[in-house]
Backbone as CSV, one residue per row, in Angstrom:
resi,resn,N_x,N_y,N_z,CA_x,CA_y,CA_z,C_x,C_y,C_z
1,UNK,0.813,-1.189,0.014,0.046,-0.023,0.014,0.869,1.239,-0.009
2,UNK,2.038,1.196,0.608,2.940,2.318,0.610,4.248,1.972,-0.117
3,UNK,4.654,2.845,-0.940,5.910,2.731,-1.659,6.911,3.736,-1.165
4,UNK,8.157,3.331,-0.952,9.167,4.177,-0.522,10.326,4.179,-1.457
5,UNK,10.809,5.391,-1.785,11.922,5.447,-2.736,13.016,6.360,-2.139
6,UNK,14.133,5.806,-1.936,15.316,6.512,-1.367,16.165,7.050,-2.471
7,UNK,16.906,8.120,-2.054,17.824,8.761,-2.984,18.874,9.510,-2.154
8,UNK,19.950,9.920,-2.812,21.003,10.697,-2.177,22.204,9.891,-1.796
9,UNK,22.199,8.574,-1.839,23.407,7.817,-1.508,24.496,8.041,-2.436
10,UNK,25.749,7.720,-2.042,26.863,7.861,-2.849,28.150,7.662,-2.126
11,UNK,29.253,8.048,-2.791,30.610,7.885,-2.180,31.109,9.281,-1.721
12,UNK,31.472,9.318,-0.441,32.033,10.505,0.157,33.287,10.140,0.944
13,UNK,34.099,11.200,1.189,35.290,10.909,1.945,34.991,11.192,3.452
14,UNK,35.809,10.544,4.313,35.641,10.715,5.731,35.604,12.136,6.145
15,UNK,34.669,12.533,6.989,34.514,13.901,7.444,33.592,14.679,6.636
16,UNK,33.129,14.142,5.466,32.250,14.804,4.578,30.784,14.682,5.009
17,UNK,29.889,15.237,4.227,28.471,15.167,4.504,27.684,14.643,3.312
18,UNK,26.481,14.153,3.603,25.677,13.530,2.609,24.201,13.622,3.151
19,UNK,23.255,13.865,2.284,21.888,13.888,2.683,21.032,12.901,1.920
20,UNK,20.392,12.083,2.664,19.466,11.054,2.073,18.057,11.508,2.068
21,UNK,17.351,11.082,1.067,15.933,11.399,0.984,15.074,10.161,0.787
22,UNK,13.855,10.239,1.287,12.942,9.204,1.049,11.549,9.735,0.791
23,UNK,10.934,9.351,-0.281,9.627,9.805,-0.618,8.604,8.648,-0.504
24,UNK,7.571,8.912,0.223,6.574,7.915,0.426,5.338,8.234,-0.434
25,UNK,4.737,7.221,-0.987,3.577,7.375,-1.793,2.571,6.197,-1.580
26,UNK,1.390,6.374,-1.984,0.375,5.319,-1.790,-0.574,5.643,-0.650
27,UNK,-0.944,4.656,0.106,-1.855,4.853,1.211,-1.202,5.359,2.468
28,UNK,-0.653,6.559,2.348,0.023,7.136,3.552,-0.965,7.768,4.447
29,UNK,-0.908,7.421,5.752,-1.765,7.963,6.732,-1.087,9.080,7.503
30,UNK,-1.832,9.921,8.110,-1.254,11.121,8.730,-0.366,10.707,9.905
31,UNK,-0.779,9.806,10.705,-0.063,9.450,11.919,0.818,8.199,11.637
32,UNK,2.107,8.395,11.638,2.953,7.255,11.320,4.375,7.554,11.906
33,UNK,5.207,6.578,11.792,6.632,6.768,12.156,7.472,6.388,10.922
34,UNK,8.444,7.229,10.644,9.364,6.947,9.586,10.793,6.999,10.110
35,UNK,11.603,6.126,9.537,12.917,6.040,10.074,13.930,5.569,9.032
36,UNK,15.197,5.671,9.430,16.260,5.140,8.596,16.961,4.033,9.332
37,UNK,17.224,2.907,8.575,17.995,1.814,9.044,19.205,1.630,8.155
38,UNK,20.187,0.949,8.639,21.329,0.685,7.770,21.850,-0.793,8.019
39,UNK,22.442,-1.286,6.932,23.009,-2.650,7.048,24.303,-2.685,6.336
40,UNK,25.371,-2.949,7.082,26.727,-3.054,6.524,26.928,-4.484,6.116
41,UNK,27.885,-4.746,5.216,28.162,-6.117,4.752,28.446,-7.018,5.906
42,UNK,27.755,-8.179,5.952,27.941,-9.193,6.965,27.339,-8.840,8.355
43,UNK,26.599,-7.740,8.459,26.025,-7.341,9.686,24.503,-7.272,9.580
44,UNK,23.774,-7.194,10.705,22.421,-7.042,10.713,21.910,-5.656,10.409
45,UNK,20.666,-5.542,10.052,20.083,-4.158,9.851,19.757,-3.533,11.192
46,UNK,20.323,-2.331,11.384,20.154,-1.605,12.609,19.492,-0.240,12.425
47,UNK,18.803,0.193,13.444,18.154,1.499,13.410,19.199,2.589,13.487
48,UNK,19.031,3.569,12.648,19.830,4.780,12.609,19.137,5.881,13.368
49,UNK,17.838,6.089,13.013,17.050,7.150,13.601,15.619,7.011,13.117
50,UNK,14.691,7.515,13.949,13.334,7.559,13.524,12.663,8.860,13.932
51,UNK,11.612,9.200,13.347,10.866,10.393,13.699,9.395,10.138,13.524
52,UNK,8.619,10.592,14.517,7.182,10.443,14.411,6.547,11.529,13.666
53,UNK,5.286,11.385,13.354,4.596,12.450,12.609,4.435,13.688,13.455
54,UNK,4.574,13.530,14.766,4.567,14.678,15.690,5.922,15.357,15.846
55,UNK,6.995,14.809,15.295,8.295,15.385,15.293,9.185,14.811,16.385
56,UNK,8.808,13.830,17.160,9.658,13.214,18.140,10.713,12.411,17.432
57,UNK,11.990,12.476,17.833,13.062,11.800,17.167,13.793,10.882,18.165
58,UNK,14.501,9.951,17.597,15.372,9.042,18.324,16.534,8.641,17.430
59,UNK,17.746,8.619,18.039,18.897,8.315,17.335,19.738,7.180,17.899
60,UNK,20.360,6.460,17.087,21.335,5.463,17.575,22.508,6.232,18.211
61,UNK,23.105,5.639,19.236,24.185,6.296,19.918,25.357,6.611,18.954
62,UNK,25.597,5.719,18.030,26.730,5.893,17.088,26.542,7.104,16.133
63,UNK,25.408,7.669,16.026,25.191,8.772,15.112,24.741,10.044,15.807
64,UNK,24.529,10.060,17.035,24.099,11.245,17.818,25.100,12.324,17.691
65,UNK,24.631,13.541,17.407,25.435,14.676,17.171,26.021,14.811,15.784
66,UNK,25.800,13.825,14.977,26.344,13.872,13.582,25.229,13.791,12.564
67,UNK,24.168,13.014,12.853,23.084,12.836,11.946,21.837,13.570,12.436
68,UNK,21.043,14.059,11.483,19.771,14.716,11.860,18.697,14.151,10.963
69,UNK,17.621,13.711,11.500,16.508,13.195,10.786,15.364,14.202,10.793
70,UNK,14.722,14.369,9.729,13.626,15.306,9.597,12.581,14.832,8.590
71,UNK,11.386,15.413,8.583,10.322,15.024,7.706,9.480,16.209,7.334
72,UNK,8.807,16.084,6.265,7.827,17.025,5.740,6.526,16.255,5.639
73,UNK,5.634,16.472,6.601,4.425,15.698,6.605,3.513,16.016,5.394
74,UNK,3.502,17.205,4.930,2.717,17.639,3.854,3.189,17.003,2.527
75,UNK,4.476,16.766,2.409,4.985,16.220,1.202,5.211,14.702,1.332
76,UNK,5.098,14.161,2.550,5.391,12.755,2.831,6.865,12.349,2.420
77,UNK,7.775,13.236,2.852,9.161,12.993,2.598,9.960,12.929,3.890
78,UNK,10.996,12.150,3.855,11.908,11.922,5.004,13.304,12.255,4.545
79,UNK,14.073,12.800,5.434,15.489,13.158,5.105,16.360,12.809,6.264
80,UNK,17.628,12.487,5.886,18.641,12.197,6.889,19.844,13.026,6.459
81,UNK,20.197,14.003,7.255,21.388,14.805,7.014,22.552,14.138,7.826
82,UNK,23.559,13.749,7.089,24.654,13.031,7.751,25.924,13.871,7.664
83,UNK,26.485,14.314,8.745,27.700,15.064,8.798,28.792,14.290,9.471
84,UNK,30.048,14.762,9.325,31.179,14.084,9.920,31.185,12.628,9.686
85,UNK,30.985,12.193,8.479,30.820,10.754,8.134,32.133,10.084,8.377
86,UNK,31.983,8.826,8.816,33.079,7.938,9.212,33.026,6.744,8.293
87,UNK,34.160,6.001,8.075,34.103,4.758,7.306,33.128,3.800,7.835
88,UNK,32.993,3.737,9.155,32.022,2.812,9.716,30.560,3.135,9.493
89,UNK,30.343,4.267,8.844,28.999,4.605,8.468,28.635,3.947,7.085
90,UNK,29.567,3.328,6.501,29.350,2.664,5.227,28.338,1.569,5.379
91,UNK,27.301,1.647,4.622,26.185,0.654,4.634,25.148,0.898,3.598
92,UNK,24.239,0.040,3.432,23.056,0.299,2.679,22.044,0.872,3.593
93,UNK,21.537,2.051,3.310,20.574,2.709,4.130,19.176,2.494,3.581
94,UNK,18.207,2.106,4.484,16.896,1.825,4.156,15.889,2.757,4.835
95,UNK,14.942,3.191,4.067,13.820,4.017,4.580,12.756,3.076,5.065
96,UNK,12.163,3.420,6.272,11.130,2.624,6.807,9.924,3.451,7.084
97,UNK,8.770,2.872,6.826,7.487,3.474,7.161,6.624,2.527,8.007
98,UNK,6.073,3.049,9.062,5.316,2.232,9.961,4.074,2.957,10.399
99,UNK,2.902,2.339,10.210,1.655,2.883,10.780,1.531,2.402,12.171
100,UNK,1.316,3.377,13.114,1.179,3.009,14.507,-0.203,2.542,14.867
101,UNK,-1.160,2.882,14.029,-2.515,2.478,14.133,-2.713,1.132,13.517
102,UNK,-3.390,0.164,14.154,-3.572,-1.123,13.520,-4.131,-1.044,12.139
103,UNK,-3.687,-1.863,11.176,-2.904,-3.118,11.367,-1.388,-2.992,11.514
104,UNK,-0.923,-1.813,11.745,0.504,-1.517,11.945,1.387,-2.007,10.821
105,UNK,1.026,-1.578,9.684,1.765,-1.934,8.466,3.232,-1.435,8.539
106,UNK,4.158,-2.229,8.012,5.607,-1.928,8.015,6.089,-1.987,6.592
107,UNK,6.719,-0.960,6.080,7.170,-0.953,4.677,8.618,-0.508,4.621
108,UNK,9.298,-0.926,3.598,10.727,-0.639,3.417,11.007,-0.214,2.029
109,UNK,11.973,0.698,1.870,12.425,1.077,0.565,13.412,0.112,0.104
110,UNK,13.973,0.310,-1.096,14.881,-0.585,-1.731,16.308,-0.440,-1.248
111,UNK,16.567,0.621,-0.553,17.849,0.899,-0.033,18.752,1.720,-0.957
112,UNK,19.603,2.533,-0.387,20.580,3.321,-1.066,21.946,3.118,-0.440
113,UNK,23.005,2.989,-1.215,24.313,2.687,-0.848,25.043,3.962,-0.381
114,UNK,25.616,3.960,0.769,26.451,5.026,1.284,27.835,4.451,1.553
115,UNK,28.839,4.977,0.881,30.199,4.507,1.093,31.076,5.715,1.491
116,UNK,31.715,5.572,2.649,32.606,6.569,3.207,34.012,6.040,3.072
117,UNK,34.870,6.736,2.291,36.232,6.369,2.117,37.088,6.863,3.240
118,UNK,38.119,6.205,3.584,39.040,6.606,4.617,40.206,7.464,4.074
Protein backbone atom coordinates (compact mmCIF):
# COMPACT_ATOMS: atom_id res chain seq x y z
CA UNK A 1 0.00 0.00 0.00
CA UNK A 2 2.95 2.30 0.62
CA UNK A 3 5.91 2.73 -1.67
CA UNK A 4 9.20 4.19 -0.47
CA UNK A 5 11.92 5.50 -2.74
CA UNK A 6 15.30 6.51 -1.36
CA UNK A 7 17.84 8.75 -3.01
CA UNK A 8 20.99 10.66 -2.17
CA UNK A 9 23.40 7.83 -1.50
CA UNK A 10 26.88 7.86 -2.90
CA UNK A 11 30.58 7.91 -2.21
CA UNK A 12 32.03 10.51 0.13
CA UNK A 13 35.28 10.95 1.98
CA UNK A 14 35.60 10.71 5.74
CA UNK A 15 34.53 13.91 7.43
CA UNK A 16 32.23 14.82 4.60
CA UNK A 17 28.48 15.18 4.49
CA UNK A 18 25.65 13.55 2.64
CA UNK A 19 21.89 13.91 2.70
CA UNK A 20 19.50 11.06 2.07
CA UNK A 21 15.93 11.42 0.97
CA UNK A 22 12.91 9.16 1.09
CA UNK A 23 9.62 9.80 -0.66
CA UNK A 24 6.52 7.93 0.44
CA UNK A 25 3.52 7.40 -1.78
CA UNK A 26 0.38 5.33 -1.81
CA UNK A 27 -1.87 4.84 1.20
CA UNK A 28 0.04 7.12 3.54
CA UNK A 29 -1.80 7.98 6.74
CA UNK A 30 -1.23 11.11 8.75
CA UNK A 31 -0.07 9.40 11.93
CA UNK A 32 2.97 7.26 11.32
CA UNK A 33 6.62 6.74 12.15
CA UNK A 34 9.36 6.94 9.56
CA UNK A 35 12.95 6.04 10.08
CA UNK A 36 16.30 5.15 8.61
CA UNK A 37 18.02 1.82 9.09
CA UNK A 38 21.34 0.65 7.77
CA UNK A 39 22.99 -2.64 7.04
CA UNK A 40 26.71 -3.06 6.54
CA UNK A 41 28.15 -6.10 4.77
CA UNK A 42 27.96 -9.16 6.98
CA UNK A 43 26.00 -7.34 9.67
CA UNK A 44 22.37 -7.07 10.70
CA UNK A 45 20.10 -4.18 9.85
CA UNK A 46 20.15 -1.60 12.64
CA UNK A 47 18.14 1.48 13.43
CA UNK A 48 19.84 4.77 12.63
CA UNK A 49 17.06 7.17 13.59
CA UNK A 50 13.32 7.56 13.50
CA UNK A 51 10.87 10.41 13.67
CA UNK A 52 7.17 10.42 14.45
CA UNK A 53 4.57 12.45 12.61
CA UNK A 54 4.56 14.69 15.68
CA UNK A 55 8.27 15.38 15.34
CA UNK A 56 9.66 13.23 18.14
CA UNK A 57 13.06 11.78 17.21
CA UNK A 58 15.36 9.03 18.34
CA UNK A 59 18.93 8.32 17.29
CA UNK A 60 21.33 5.46 17.60
CA UNK A 61 24.21 6.31 19.91
CA UNK A 62 26.69 5.90 17.09
CA UNK A 63 25.20 8.78 15.10
CA UNK A 64 24.10 11.21 17.80
CA UNK A 65 25.47 14.67 17.21
CA UNK A 66 26.32 13.87 13.59
CA UNK A 67 23.06 12.87 11.92
CA UNK A 68 19.77 14.74 11.84
CA UNK A 69 16.48 13.20 10.78
CA UNK A 70 13.62 15.35 9.56
CA UNK A 71 10.35 15.03 7.69
CA UNK A 72 7.84 17.04 5.76
CA UNK A 73 4.42 15.68 6.59
CA UNK A 74 2.71 17.64 3.84
CA UNK A 75 5.00 16.18 1.20
CA UNK A 76 5.39 12.74 2.82
CA UNK A 77 9.14 12.98 2.58
CA UNK A 78 11.87 11.95 4.98
CA UNK A 79 15.45 13.14 5.09
CA UNK A 80 18.65 12.23 6.88
CA UNK A 81 21.41 14.79 7.05
CA UNK A 82 24.70 13.02 7.72
CA UNK A 83 27.69 15.06 8.80
CA UNK A 84 31.19 14.12 9.93
CA UNK A 85 30.87 10.81 8.15
CA UNK A 86 33.10 7.95 9.17
CA UNK A 87 34.13 4.81 7.29
CA UNK A 88 32.05 2.79 9.75
CA UNK A 89 28.96 4.60 8.45
CA UNK A 90 29.36 2.69 5.20
CA UNK A 91 26.22 0.64 4.65
CA UNK A 92 23.06 0.30 2.66
CA UNK A 93 20.56 2.73 4.14
CA UNK A 94 16.89 1.82 4.14
CA UNK A 95 13.85 4.02 4.59
CA UNK A 96 11.13 2.59 6.82
CA UNK A 97 7.48 3.52 7.16
CA UNK A 98 5.27 2.24 9.95
CA UNK A 99 1.63 2.84 10.77
CA UNK A 100 1.18 3.03 14.53
CA UNK A 101 -2.54 2.44 14.17
CA UNK A 102 -3.58 -1.17 13.51
CA UNK A 103 -2.92 -3.12 11.36
CA UNK A 104 0.48 -1.50 11.96
CA UNK A 105 1.80 -1.95 8.46
CA UNK A 106 5.56 -1.90 8.01
CA UNK A 107 7.16 -0.93 4.71
CA UNK A 108 10.70 -0.67 3.41
CA UNK A 109 12.44 1.08 0.59
CA UNK A 110 14.88 -0.62 -1.73
CA UNK A 111 17.90 0.89 -0.02
CA UNK A 112 20.60 3.30 -1.09
CA UNK A 113 24.32 2.69 -0.79
CA UNK A 114 26.46 5.03 1.28
CA UNK A 115 30.19 4.53 1.09
CA UNK A 116 32.61 6.57 3.18
CA UNK A 117 36.23 6.34 2.14
CA UNK A 118 39.06 6.63 4.61
